[in-house]
KOLKOL-851343 format. One record per atom (N, C-alpha, C): y, x, z. Coordinates in nm, 4 decimals. Layout:
// residues N
Y/X/Z
...
//
This chain:
// residues 98
-1.5335/-2.0462/-0.7621
-1.4545/-1.9503/-0.6880
-1.3063/-1.9652/-0.7231
-1.2771/-1.9742/-0.8523
-1.1374/-1.9843/-0.8947
-1.0719/-2.1119/-0.8427
-1.1446/-2.2214/-0.8426
-1.0890/-2.3474/-0.7921
-1.0650/-2.3396/-0.6423
-1.1566/-2.2800/-0.5701
-1.1401/-2.2679/-0.4246
-1.0176/-2.1835/-0.3919
-0.9998/-2.0738/-0.4625
-0.8847/-1.9876/-0.4382
-0.7536/-2.0553/-0.4768
-0.7617/-2.1545/-0.5639
-0.6428/-2.2307/-0.6027
-0.6170/-2.3468/-0.5067
-0.6974/-2.3560/-0.3998
-0.6778/-2.4601/-0.2999
-0.7555/-2.5875/-0.3266
-0.8372/-2.5890/-0.4300
-0.9167/-2.7069/-0.4649
-1.0576/-2.6916/-0.4076
-1.0636/-2.6779/-0.2767
-1.1887/-2.6460/-0.2077
-1.2896/-2.7595/-0.2182
-1.2469/-2.8832/-0.1999
-1.3389/-2.9968/-0.2087
-1.4043/-3.0059/-0.3450
-1.3252/-2.9928/-0.4484
-1.3779/-2.9951/-0.5846
-1.4714/-2.8770/-0.6079
-1.4359/-2.7629/-0.5538
-1.5203/-2.6440/-0.5676
-1.6564/-2.6659/-0.5032
-1.6550/-2.7272/-0.3866
-1.7826/-2.7530/-0.3184
-1.8666/-2.8535/-0.3967
-1.8032/-2.9564/-0.4520
-1.8771/-3.0530/-0.5337
-1.9439/-2.9833/-0.6523
-1.8707/-2.8962/-0.7190
-1.9283/-2.8228/-0.8319
-2.0414/-2.7315/-0.7876
-2.0223/-2.6664/-0.6757
-2.1241/-2.5753/-0.6238
-2.2537/-2.6491/-0.5928
-2.2413/-2.7675/-0.5347
-2.3592/-2.8426/-0.4924
-2.4174/-2.9304/-0.6028
-2.3449/-2.9484/-0.7112
-2.3919/-3.0324/-0.8207
-2.4998/-2.9602/-0.9005
-2.6119/-3.0268/-0.9179
-2.7222/-2.9661/-0.9931
-2.6862/-2.9446/-1.1400
-2.6011/-3.0315/-1.1938
-2.5687/-3.0208/-1.3359
-2.4297/-2.9650/-1.3649
-2.3569/-2.9247/-1.2617
-2.2281/-2.8594/-1.2820
-2.1143/-2.9503/-1.3219
-2.1210/-3.0781/-1.2873
-2.0104/-3.1698/-1.3139
-1.9700/-3.2391/-1.1846
-1.8440/-3.2762/-1.1766
-1.7950/-3.3502/-1.0602
-1.7883/-3.4983/-1.0967
-1.7834/-3.5835/-0.9966
-1.7791/-3.7278/-1.0184
-1.6638/-3.7646/-1.1117
-1.6918/-3.8512/-1.2076
-1.5899/-3.8952/-1.3008
-1.5676/-3.8020/-1.4180
-1.6420/-3.6946/-1.4262
-1.6261/-3.5978/-1.5340
-1.7579/-3.5853/-1.6078
-1.7526/-3.5584/-1.7359
-1.8751/-3.5428/-1.8140
-1.8876/-3.4038/-1.8745
-1.7876/-3.3205/-1.8546
-1.7878/-3.1867/-1.9131
-1.8591/-3.0899/-1.8196
-1.9585/-3.0204/-1.8729
-2.0297/-2.9205/-1.7943
-1.9342/-2.8077/-1.7605
-1.9206/-2.7773/-1.6341
-1.8246/-2.6767/-1.5893
-1.8896/-2.5473/-1.5448
-2.0208/-2.5433/-1.5456
-2.0837/-2.4245/-1.4897
-2.2014/-2.3821/-1.5768
-2.1920/-2.2643/-1.6291
-2.3024/-2.1994/-1.6987
-2.3194/-2.0624/-1.6362
-2.4405/-2.0229/-1.6133
-2.4655/-1.8827/-1.5808
-2.4852/-1.8116/-1.7143
-2.4744/-1.6811/-1.7133
-2.4969/-1.6058/-1.8366
-2.6385/-1.6309/-1.8876
-2.7353/-1.6316/-1.7963
-2.8745/-1.6553/-1.8358
-2.8920/-1.7965/-1.8911
-2.8281/-1.8942/-1.8278
-2.8390/-2.0322/-1.8742
-2.7776/-2.0523/-2.0113
-2.6626/-1.9899/-2.0350
-2.5985/-1.9999/-2.1655
-2.6849/-1.9337/-2.2719
-2.7386/-1.8167/-2.2407
-2.8269/-1.7472/-2.3354
-2.9480/-1.8347/-2.3688
-3.0078/-1.8953/-2.2669
-3.1244/-1.9816/-2.2873
-3.0908/-2.0987/-2.3791
-2.9762/-2.1631/-2.3562
-2.9344/-2.2767/-2.4392
-2.9136/-2.2341/-2.5846
-2.8495/-2.1208/-2.6048
-2.8244/-2.0735/-2.7405
-2.9542/-2.0366/-2.8113
-3.0434/-1.9688/-2.7405
-3.1713/-1.9311/-2.8007
-3.2561/-2.0538/-2.8312
-3.2503/-2.1548/-2.7443
-3.3242/-2.2790/-2.7681
-3.2720/-2.3519/-2.8921
-3.1466/-2.3270/-2.9263
-3.0865/-2.3870/-3.0456
-3.1150/-2.3048/-3.1714
-3.1980/-2.2009/-3.1582
-3.2348/-2.1202/-3.2737
-3.1385/-2.0084/-3.3066
-3.0623/-1.9645/-3.2077
-2.9641/-1.8588/-3.2300
-3.0046/-1.7303/-3.1593
-2.9671/-1.6178/-3.2175
-2.9819/-1.4873/-3.1532
-2.8468/-1.4489/-3.0947
-2.8438/-1.4212/-2.9661
-2.7200/-1.3848/-2.8981
-2.6942/-1.2365/-2.9197
-2.5793/-1.2039/-2.9776
-2.5454/-1.0639/-3.0011
-2.4452/-1.0110/-2.8991
-2.3729/-1.1014/-2.8329
-2.2757/-1.0604/-2.7321
-2.2572/-1.1730/-2.6324
-2.2566/-1.1382/-2.5056
-2.2291/-1.2349/-2.3998
-2.1426/-1.1635/-2.2974
-2.0203/-1.2122/-2.2801
-1.9292/-1.1449/-2.1883
-1.8416/-1.2451/-2.1155
-1.7855/-1.1993/-2.0051
-1.6945/-1.2823/-1.9275
-1.5539/-1.2761/-1.9836
-1.4771/-1.3785/-1.9537
-1.3370/-1.3835/-1.9940
-1.2565/-1.4301/-1.8738
-1.1464/-1.3625/-1.8458
-1.0612/-1.3931/-1.7309
-1.1380/-1.3727/-1.6003
-1.1914/-1.2518/-1.5858
-1.2655/-1.2173/-1.4645
-1.1734/-1.2224/-1.3435
-1.0571/-1.1585/-1.3534
-0.9643/-1.1621/-1.2395
-0.8251/-1.2105/-1.2755
-0.7979/-1.2316/-1.4019
-0.6621/-1.2690/-1.4447
-0.6085/-1.3910/-1.3713
-0.6932/-1.4888/-1.3468
-0.6492/-1.6102/-1.2782
-0.6283/-1.5878/-1.1289
-0.6764/-1.4766/-1.0783
-0.6702/-1.4508/-0.9345
-0.5585/-1.3559/-0.8947
-0.5048/-1.2833/-0.9910
-0.4043/-1.1815/-0.9626
-0.2671/-1.2463/-0.9490
-0.2021/-1.2161/-0.8402
-0.0672/-1.2687/-0.8171
0.0308/-1.1523/-0.8113
0.1541/-1.1831/-0.8370
0.2558/-1.0804/-0.8228
0.2790/-1.0020/-0.9497
0.3433/-0.8889/-0.9321
0.3847/-0.8049/-1.0429
0.2703/-0.7124/-1.0836
0.2054/-0.7463/-1.1931
0.0941/-0.6666/-1.2440
0.1269/-0.6268/-1.3869
0.1021/-0.5020/-1.4175
0.1246/-0.4562/-1.5548
0.0203/-0.5192/-1.6458
0.0668/-0.5877/-1.7478
-0.0221/-0.6593/-1.8395
-0.1239/-0.5655/-1.9045
-0.0801/-0.4453/-1.9391
-0.1700/-0.3498/-2.0045
-0.2836/-0.3087/-1.9110
-0.2519/-0.2827/-1.7854
-0.3553/-0.2465/-1.6879
-0.4521/-0.3617/-1.6658
-0.3989/-0.4819/-1.6566
-0.4832/-0.5993/-1.6370
-0.5745/-0.6199/-1.7573
-0.5216/-0.6051/-1.8768
-0.6020/-0.6198/-1.9982
-0.7116/-0.5142/-2.0043
-0.6801/-0.3908/-1.9672
-0.7806/-0.2839/-1.9655
-0.8914/-0.3145/-1.8658
-0.8525/-0.3638/-1.7474
-0.9527/-0.3983/-1.6472
-1.0398/-0.5137/-1.6965
-0.9777/-0.6165/-1.7529
-1.0532/-0.7317/-1.8033
-1.1547/-0.6879/-1.9088
-1.1145/-0.5987/-1.9969
-1.2047/-0.5500/-2.1011
-1.3243/-0.4781/-2.0401
-1.2993/-0.3942/-1.9412
-1.4084/-0.3220/-1.8748
-1.4978/-0.4167/-1.7956
-1.4380/-0.5164/-1.7318
-1.5140/-0.6082/-1.6466
-1.5938/-0.7105/-1.7265
-1.5506/-0.7410/-1.8474
-1.6102/-0.8484/-1.9269
-1.7607/-0.8338/-1.9451
-1.8083/-0.7119/-1.9610
-1.9503/-0.6903/-1.9839
-2.0275/-0.6446/-1.8626
-1.9615/-0.6306/-1.7498
-2.0284/-0.5892/-1.6264
-2.0970/-0.7112/-1.5663
-2.2313/-0.7112/-1.5584
-2.3034/-0.8329/-1.5194
-2.2523/-0.9035/-1.3939
-2.2308/-0.8336/-1.2859
-2.1879/-0.9007/-1.1622
-2.0500/-0.9634/-1.1776
-1.9609/-0.8974/-1.2477
-1.8264/-0.9508/-1.2684
-1.8256/-1.0607/-1.3744
-1.9094/-1.0456/-1.4750
-1.9206/-1.1493/-1.5786
-1.9582/-1.2832/-1.5157
-2.0418/-1.2806/-1.4145
-2.0885/-1.4040/-1.3508
-1.9783/-1.4794/-1.2769
-1.8694/-1.4125/-1.2390
-1.7618/-1.4829/-1.1685
-1.6411/-1.5091/-1.2579
-1.6534/-1.4779/-1.3848
-1.5428/-1.5004/-1.4783
-1.5133/-1.6493/-1.4920
-1.3893/-1.6813/-1.5259
-1.3513/-1.8213/-1.5492
-1.4278/-1.8813/-1.6655
-1.4548/-1.7981/-1.7647
-1.5240/-1.8456/-1.8844
-1.6253/-1.7421/-1.9302
-1.7234/-1.7889/-2.0038
-1.8177/-1.7011/-2.0720
-1.7965/-1.7176/-2.2220
-1.7977/-1.6075/-2.2920
-1.7890/-1.6106/-2.4377
-1.9180/-1.5525/-2.4929
-1.9693/-1.6175/-2.5946
-2.0921/-1.5713/-2.6578
-2.0712/-1.5632/-2.8083
-2.1337/-1.4647/-2.8676
-2.1416/-1.4551/-3.0127
-2.2894/-1.4656/-3.0446
-2.3233/-1.5611/-3.1301
-2.4635/-1.5834/-3.1646
-2.4730/-1.6168/-3.3129
-2.5852/-1.5780/-3.3701
-2.6083/-1.6019/-3.5128
-2.7421/-1.6731/-3.5304
-2.7543/-1.7494/-3.6381
-2.8837/-1.8130/-3.6654
-2.9921/-1.7073/-3.6823
-3.1093/-1.7375/-3.6301
-3.2217/-1.6444/-3.6473
-3.2534/-1.6296/-3.7951
-3.2853/-1.5066/-3.8325
-3.3176/-1.4843/-3.9743
-3.4664/-1.4808/-3.9969
//
């Protein structure tokens, strides 16, 4: 979504249609769902204690925006499942199983 809104529609479509989330010539995985990231971490023997979005709308907001208001919104949106799924990044905190 963020790439398409930045005018990189072709690349966005390639990522959308790619089964593994990479575009031609790239080896870095660009797409994780929250569920997929949780599954990968748990498969590695970790317990996920926090999974949240980062930069839910910050990359999309143009113009004069109060930084404090934007930060407050980002904090509230980070853990909201539907908004977390469209965030630019996912952040996870995980610990080894005890």
